C-alpha positions, 0 to 999 in steps of 0.5 A: 632300353627296350620294354616289352608288353603284349604285341608292343615294344618300346625303344627309348633313345637318349638324344632327342635330336638324333631320334628325330633324324631317325624318325624322319620329318613328320615321322616319314621314316617310321611311316615307310617302315610301317608300310614295309613291315605291316606294323603300327609304329608310333613315336613320342619324344625320343621313344618309338613304339612298335605294335604287331602280333608277330614277335619276330617283326617287332624284334627286327624293327627294334634291332633296326632302330638301335643300329640306325640310331648308333650310325646316326650318332656316329655321324653317318648320314642315312636317307629314307631309302637307306632306312627301308633298305636296311629293314629289307636286309634284316629280313633276309639276315636277322643277325646282320650288322647294318653299320658294317655295311653302311660304314664300308665306304670308298673315299675319294680325294676331293670328292663330290660325295663319299661312296659307300656299300648299301647292301651285303652284295655291294660290301662283298663286291668292294671286298673283292675289288680290294683283294683281287686283281681281276673281278667280274660283276654280273647282275641287273641294272641298278646294282652299282656294278660300274658305279662302285668300280669307278669309285674304287678306281678313283680311290686307288688312283688318289692313293697312288696304287695305280697311275691311270684309269682306263674305262671301256665298253663295246659299241655293239652298234659299230656297224652301219648305224654308227657310220651315220653319226657325225665326227671321227670314230672317237666322236661316234662311239662317245654316246655309248660311253656316256654312262662312264662319264656320268659316274665320273662327274657324279664323284668329281668336279667336272673341271677335274675330270676334264683335266685328267682326261686331257692329260691321259690320267683317265682314258675313256675309249671303245673296246676296239682301241684296246687291241695290241696294248699292254696296260701297266699300273692301270685300273681298267673297267670293261662295262657292258661286257655281255656285248663283247664277243668271245674274241673281244673278251679274250683280247681284253683280258690279255691286256692286263699288265703289271700293277694293274687291276681289271673289273668286268661288269655286265648283265647276261640278260641284256645281250645286244649282240646280233645272232649269226648263222648257227649261233645265238647271242647267248652263245656269242657273248664273251662274258658268258663264255669267260665266266665258264672258262675262268670260274676256277682260276685263282686271283679272279673273283666273280660276284653275282647280283640279283634284282634284290640288290638294286639300289636305284629308285625303288621302281627300278627293282620293281621293273626288273622283277616284273620283266623277269616274271613276264619273261619266265612265263610259258 
């Protein structure tokens, strides 16, 4: 129960062990929240006291402590980044149910880990992946666009909702530089597909991934390999879609067969397509063109992420923000 005194509010918890998990080792979590909020935060036993003249900040922190304590009591694991991120979410949306965000997990059979939404944007994205046969996810690096799509693909595969997983991305260096690499075409483009392998290996044991690749249950291929195919009962992910041409994007979108789902991810600020005579890279991008053409098509969901949704190392979000500010300067 919270007891309020001028400029301070104390929250008492009934389980000291769970309270210690919430406070972090040597109050490390409290120190992070104090830095983020500007409040003085102290603990004693199973109680935490927030001191700051701003009543809204006091209430926000107390609300956060109560919600996170309930999550920990239910067995949810929370990292230091999860706790600081939760405070940021409450800053933007004070009435937010943090538990509703952090409990929204994608469960993968025999996984190395459980993958869960870490902010409202990711929760909306997971909802869209569940409800729609085609989803566009657009935003900066580190927002979980591809990672969550791979997690959902594995979840639907283990639930027998799809029979295979197809992961693809364009190799924008498919010109002369690619030719200097050793091996056949598949081996040449393999370095550009590495992020997709990394996501799989992070969620499943490597021998299991290797077995599924060998039997064709998982296929990782360059976009050029999709031409002329119809993919039925598959979960298909097109990564780095900003580097497709308009023709390539149309070709990919028309590969969708019965019982299949498609996810298209990309960042419209990171287009590597070479400009051609009379057209710039933005004009050529198949992702930008598709977002305009398909904006009002039923059955297609479009989800946008911003730098505020970055869930990698905190420096990634700061770097993205710094670049955006620099590039917007006259």
